[in-house]
C-alpha positions in Angstrom: -7.6 12.5 27.8 -7.9 12.1 23.5 -8.6 14.6 21.3 -11.0 13.2 18.1 -9.7 14.4 15.2 -11.8 12.3 12.8 -13.0 9.1 11.7 -11.8 6.3 9.7 -13.2 6.4 6.2 -11.5 3.4 4.5 -9.3 0.7 5.9 -7.2 -0.9 2.8 -5.2 -4.0 2.8 -2.2 -4.7 -0.4 -1.5 -8.3 0.6 1.1 -8.4 -2.2 3.2 -5.3 -2.6 3.6 -3.4 -6.0 -0.2 -4.8 -6.8 -3.7 -3.4 -6.1 -5.3 -3.9 -2.6 -8.8 -4.4 -1.3 -11.0 -2.5 0.6 -11.9 -4.0 4.4 -14.8 -3.1 6.6 -12.7 -4.0 9.5 -9.3 -5.3 10.0 -7.5 -6.8 12.7 -4.1 -5.1 13.9 -1.2 -6.4 15.0 2.8 -4.5 15.4 3.6 -6.1 12.5 0.3 -4.2 10.7 -2.7 -5.2 9.2 -3.9 -8.7 9.3 -2.3 -10.0 5.6 -1.0 -7.0 4.5 2.3 -7.0 2.3 3.2 -10.4 2.8 3.9 -11.4 -0.5 5.8 -9.9 -3.4 6.0 -10.2 -7.3 9.5 -11.2 -8.3 11.2 -12.5 -11.5 11.8 -16.2 -11.4 14.7 -16.0 -13.4 16.5 -13.7 -11.9 15.0 -13.3 -7.9 14.6 -9.4 -8.7 11.6 -7.9 -6.6 8.7 -5.9 -8.9 9.9 -2.2 -8.5 7.1 -0.6 -10.6 8.1 2.8 -9.7 11.5 2.8 -10.9 11.7 0.0 -13.4 8.8 0.5 -16.3 8.6 -3.4 -17.5 6.9 -3.7 -13.9 4.8 -1.2 -14.9 1.7 -3.7 -15.6 1.9 -4.8 -12.1 -0.3 -2.0 -10.9 -3.3 -3.0 -13.1 -3.5 -6.6 -11.4 -5.5 -6.7 -7.8 -5.1 -8.8 -4.7 -7.2 -10.0 -2.0 -6.3 -12.4 1.3 -9.0 -14.7 1.3 -8.0 -15.6 5.4 -6.1 -18.5 4.3 -4.6 -17.6 1.0 -4.0 -14.9 -1.2 -5.5 -14.7 -4.5 -4.8 -12.2 -7.8 -6.9 -10.7 -10.7 -6.5 -9.1 -13.6 -8.3 -7.8 -16.4 -8.8 -11.7 -18.0 -9.0 -13.7 -14.7 -10.5 -13.5 -11.3 -8.9 -14.6 -7.8 -6.5 -17.1 -8.9 -4.8 -18.5 -6.1 -1.0 -19.0 -5.8 0.7 -21.9 -7.5 1.3 -22.9 -10.9 -1.2 -21.6 -12.6 -1.4 -18.3 -11.6 3.1 -18.6 -12.4 2.0 -18.8 -15.9 -0.9 -16.3 -16.1 1.1 -13.9 -14.7 4.3 -14.5 -17.0 1.6 -14.4 -19.9 0.6 -10.9 -18.5 3.8 -9.2 -17.5 5.9 -11.0 -20.9 8.1 -12.3 -19.0 8.9 -15.6 -16.4 7.3 -14.3 -12.8 5.3 -15.2 -9.8 4.0 -14.5 -6.1 6.2 -15.8 -3.6 5.9 -15.2 0.2 8.2 -13.0 1.9 11.3 -15.0 3.6 10.5 -17.6 1.1 13.3 -18.6 -1.5 12.2 -16.6 -4.5 12.7 -20.4 -6.5 15.2 -19.1 -9.5 18.2 -21.4 -10.8 20.7 -18.6 -10.0 19.5 -17.9 -6.2 18.3 -21.0 -4.5 19.6 -20.1 -0.8 18.7 -16.5 -0.4 15.0 -15.6 0.8 12.9 -13.1 -0.3 13.3 -9.3 1.7 10.4 -7.1 2.3 9.9 -4.3 -0.1 9.6 -1.7 3.1 10.2 -2.3 6.6 10.0 1.7 7.7 6.5 1.2 9.6 4.1 -1.3 9.8 1.0 1.2 9.2 0.3 4.2 6.5 -2.3 6.8 7.5 -3.7 9.4 4.9 -6.4 12.1 5.3 -8.6 13.2 3.4 -7.5 16.9 3.6 -4.1 16.4 2.3 -5.7 14.5 -0.7 -8.5 17.3 -1.3 -5.5 20.1 -0.8 -3.2 18.3 -3.6 -6.4 18.3 -5.7 -6.5 21.7 -5.2 -2.9 22.7 -6.7 -3.5 20.2 -9.4 -7.3 21.0 -10.8 -6.3 19.3 -14.1 -5.3 16.2 -12.8 -7.1 12.7 -11.1 -5.9 12.8 -7.6 -7.4 9.6 -5.8 -6.1 8.3 -2.7 -5.4 5.1 -4.2 -2.2 6.4 -6.2 -0.7 6.8 -2.9 -1.6 3.1 -1.1 -2.6 4.0 2.8 -3.8 1.7 4.8 -6.0 4.1 6.8 -8.0 6.8 4.9 -8.9 9.2 7.9 -12.0 11.8 7.6 -10.3 14.8 9.7 -10.5 18.7 9.0 -7.2 18.7 9.2 -4.1 17.1 7.5 -1.5 14.7 9.1 1.7 17.1 8.9 1.7 17.9 12.2 1.3 14.6 14.1 4.9 13.8 14.1 5.7 11.6 17.4 2.1 11.9 18.4 0.3 8.8 19.7 -3.4 8.2 18.7 -6.2 5.8 19.5 -8.8 4.0 17.2 -10.9 1.0 17.4 -9.1 -1.3 19.9 -5.7 -0.3 18.5 -3.1 2.6 19.5 -0.1 4.1 17.7 2.7 6.3 17.5 3.3 8.7 14.3 6.9 7.8 13.4 7.4 10.2 9.9 6.1 11.4 7.3 5.7 9.2 4.0 8.4 10.5 1.5 6.5 9.9 -2.3 8.1 7.9 -5.1 7.1 7.3 -8.5 4.3 4.8 -7.9 2.2 8.3 -7.2 2.5 9.4 -10.9 2.2 5.7 -13.1 -0.9 4.6 -14.4 -3.3 2.8 -12.5 -6.9 1.2 -13.2 -9.0 4.5 -14.0 -5.9 6.7 -13.2 -3.5 8.2 -16.3 0.1 8.5 -16.1 0.7 12.0 -14.8 3.9 13.0 -13.8 2.8 16.5 -12.5 1.4 14.9 -9.4 5.1 14.2 -8.1 6.4 17.2 -9.1 3.7 18.8 -7.4 4.2 17.0 -4.2 8.0 17.6 -4.4 7.9 21.4 -5.0 4.7 22.2 -2.6 5.0 19.6 0.5 9.1 18.5 0.6 8.2 15.2 -1.3 5.6 14.3 1.3 2.3 13.3 1.4 1.1 10.7 4.4 2.4 9.3 7.6 3.6 6.3 8.9 3.0 4.6 12.2 3.8 2.3 14.5 1.6 -0.1 16.8 1.7 -0.2 20.4 -1.7 -1.5 21.2 -2.8 -4.2 19.0 -6.3 -4.9 18.2 -9.3 -4.2 15.5 -10.1 -1.1 13.8 -13.6 -0.8 11.9 -14.9 1.8 9.1 -16.3 5.1 11.1 -14.4 4.4 14.3 -13.1 7.8 15.4 -9.6 8.3 15.7 -8.0 10.4 18.3 -4.8 11.9 19.0 -3.7 11.7 22.4 
């Protein structure tokens, strides 16, 4: 028997790591996570360096970009172009936008640089396929920072859950929602991404400072997937 603790309020997919994603009404989920999630990387085409906005200031404009997966290809938008497909034209547009030569490449591909033609691009994160965040945790953080803009997109969750309690006590618990099942594996340790400016969100170092001091640097949880299936907004979320 399961204990229903809430419902799925939002589903998010991020086709390109470090770039904004898309909100979905439903999603197919495998052991690797939501179909099409974090399959591509933004890469420096001269050095092979993968974008890291939370660490390196020159990559921070990437957070203004957005990405989509239309079922067959990844598309990228900025403030000056909309849903451009991966290819030479996008490479040129991104290079102009970022101020140095860069492009989008799939994980596992060669970066296409002169100095690294044989190595393949590795995923930025291999902790767990799903990232869950409760509305309760977001509202609790907002109460600690009344002058800050606390938005769930600072934390890049896959599933935003409307619950009466936070996810802090869910470690090692099994869960079910829609036709998908999983196991909570660990708390999500936050990085500088939470404080960097994004569309409609100003830079705010107090956010990360408060998470470090008040929440032991963690907000949200990671989960593995044990039962593949489909999730939809409005599905109940139960702990087993």
